[in-house]
C-alpha positions as a Markdown table, in Angstrom:
| # | Residue | x | y | z |
|---|---|---|---|---|
| 1 | Met | 29.0 | -16.2 | -14.9 |
| 2 | Asn | 30.6 | -18.5 | -12.7 |
| 3 | Ala | 34.1 | -20.7 | -14.4 |
| 4 | Ala | 31.4 | -23.7 | -14.5 |
| 5 | Ala | 29.4 | -22.2 | -16.6 |
| 6 | Phe | 32.3 | -21.1 | -18.8 |
| 7 | Arg | 33.4 | -23.8 | -18.9 |
| 8 | Ile | 30.0 | -25.7 | -20.2 |
| 9 | Ala | 29.8 | -22.7 | -22.6 |
| 10 | Ile | 32.7 | -23.6 | -24.3 |
| 11 | Glu | 32.5 | -26.9 | -24.8 |
| 12 | Gly | 29.1 | -26.4 | -25.9 |
| 13 | Gln | 30.7 | -24.2 | -28.5 |
| 14 | Arg | 33.3 | -26.9 | -29.5 |
| 15 | Leu | 31.2 | -29.8 | -30.0 |
| 16 | Leu | 28.7 | -27.7 | -32.1 |
| 17 | Asn | 31.2 | -26.2 | -33.8 |
| 18 | Arg | 32.7 | -29.7 | -34.9 |
| 19 | Val | 28.8 | -30.8 | -36.1 |
| 20 | Gly | 29.0 | -27.5 | -38.7 |
| 21 | Leu | 31.9 | -29.3 | -40.0 |
| 22 | Gln | 30.4 | -32.9 | -40.3 |
| 23 | Leu | 27.3 | -31.3 | -41.7 |
| 24 | Ala | 29.7 | -29.3 | -43.9 |
| 25 | Ser | 31.6 | -32.2 | -44.6 |
| 26 | Glu | 29.1 | -34.6 | -45.5 |
| 27 | Thr | 27.2 | -31.9 | -48.0 |
| 28 | Gly | 30.3 | -31.6 | -49.6 |
| 29 | Ile | 30.8 | -27.6 | -48.6 |
| 30 | Thr | 34.4 | -28.4 | -46.9 |
| 31 | Asp | 37.3 | -31.1 | -46.7 |
| 32 | Ala | 38.3 | -29.9 | -43.3 |
| 33 | Leu | 37.5 | -33.1 | -41.5 |
| 34 | Gln | 41.3 | -34.5 | -42.4 |
| 35 | Pro | 42.3 | -36.9 | -40.2 |
| 36 | Asn | 45.3 | -34.8 | -39.2 |
| 37 | Thr | 43.3 | -31.8 | -38.2 |
| 38 | Thr | 40.4 | -33.8 | -36.4 |
| 39 | Ser | 39.9 | -33.1 | -32.8 |
| 40 | Gln | 39.4 | -36.1 | -30.1 |
| 41 | His | 35.7 | -36.4 | -31.5 |
| 42 | Asn | 37.1 | -38.2 | -34.8 |
| 43 | Asp | 33.9 | -39.9 | -35.8 |
| 44 | Glu | 29.7 | -39.1 | -35.7 |
| 45 | Ala | 29.6 | -41.8 | -32.7 |
| 46 | Asn | 31.8 | -40.5 | -30.1 |
| 47 | Leu | 30.8 | -36.9 | -30.8 |
| 48 | Ala | 27.2 | -37.9 | -30.5 |
| 49 | Glu | 28.0 | -39.4 | -26.7 |
| 50 | Ala | 30.3 | -36.3 | -25.8 |
| 51 | Leu | 26.7 | -33.9 | -27.2 |
| 52 | Glu | 24.4 | -36.2 | -24.7 |
| 53 | Ile | 27.7 | -35.3 | -21.8 |
| 54 | Trp | 27.8 | -31.6 | -22.9 |
| 55 | Met | 23.7 | -31.3 | -22.9 |
| 56 | Glu | 23.2 | -33.3 | -19.3 |
| 57 | Ala | 26.3 | -31.4 | -17.9 |
| 58 | Tyr | 24.2 | -28.1 | -19.8 |
| 59 | Ala | 21.3 | -28.7 | -18.2 |
| 60 | Thr | 21.9 | -29.6 | -14.7 |
| 61 | Gln | 23.6 | -25.7 | -15.2 |
| 62 | Trp | 20.4 | -24.1 | -16.2 |
| 63 | Ser | 18.6 | -25.7 | -14.1 |
| 64 | Thr | 20.8 | -23.5 | -11.0 |
| 65 | Val | 19.5 | -19.7 | -13.3 |
| 66 | Ser | 16.5 | -20.8 | -16.1 |
| 67 | Arg | 13.2 | -22.5 | -15.8 |
| 68 | Asp | 12.9 | -26.0 | -17.3 |
| 69 | Ser | 10.6 | -24.9 | -20.0 |
| 70 | Glu | 13.1 | -23.5 | -22.7 |
| 71 | Leu | 15.5 | -26.0 | -21.5 |
| 72 | Arg | 13.4 | -29.1 | -23.2 |
| 73 | Arg | 13.1 | -27.2 | -26.5 |
| 74 | Leu | 17.7 | -27.3 | -26.8 |
| 75 | Gln | 17.5 | -31.0 | -25.3 |
| 76 | Asp | 15.0 | -32.5 | -28.1 |
| 77 | Thr | 17.0 | -30.5 | -31.0 |
| 78 | Val | 20.6 | -31.9 | -29.2 |
| 79 | Trp | 19.0 | -35.5 | -28.7 |
| 80 | Lys | 17.7 | -35.7 | -32.9 |
| 81 | Leu | 21.2 | -34.6 | -33.5 |
| 82 | Thr | 22.8 | -36.9 | -31.7 |
| 83 | Asp | 20.7 | -39.6 | -33.4 |
| 84 | Tyr | 21.6 | -38.4 | -36.8 |
| 85 | Leu | 25.2 | -38.2 | -36.0 |
| 86 | Arg | 24.7 | -42.0 | -35.0 |
| 87 | Phe | 22.9 | -42.6 | -38.4 |
| 88 | Gln | 25.4 | -41.4 | -40.2 |
| 89 | Ser | 28.5 | -44.0 | -38.2 |
| 90 | Val | 26.9 | -46.9 | -39.2 |
């Protein structure tokens, strides 16, 4: 795995961890989203934007090693998630 792919993978995991915390907080499972513990993606709209930017970088990297057919499924899921996050921030 090259450095660019590794960086994209780490960023994706970090963002998806933030999404998980956000969803857990919304359902009352955890109070982990305290103002002093949030990262740079401290609200849903910013998190959605960061996910979109990440997805574009991931798609570019993906196309160098895999077929696009499976990528579309992942993109659809991420786009639905970003729409959900933006709806929650309104």
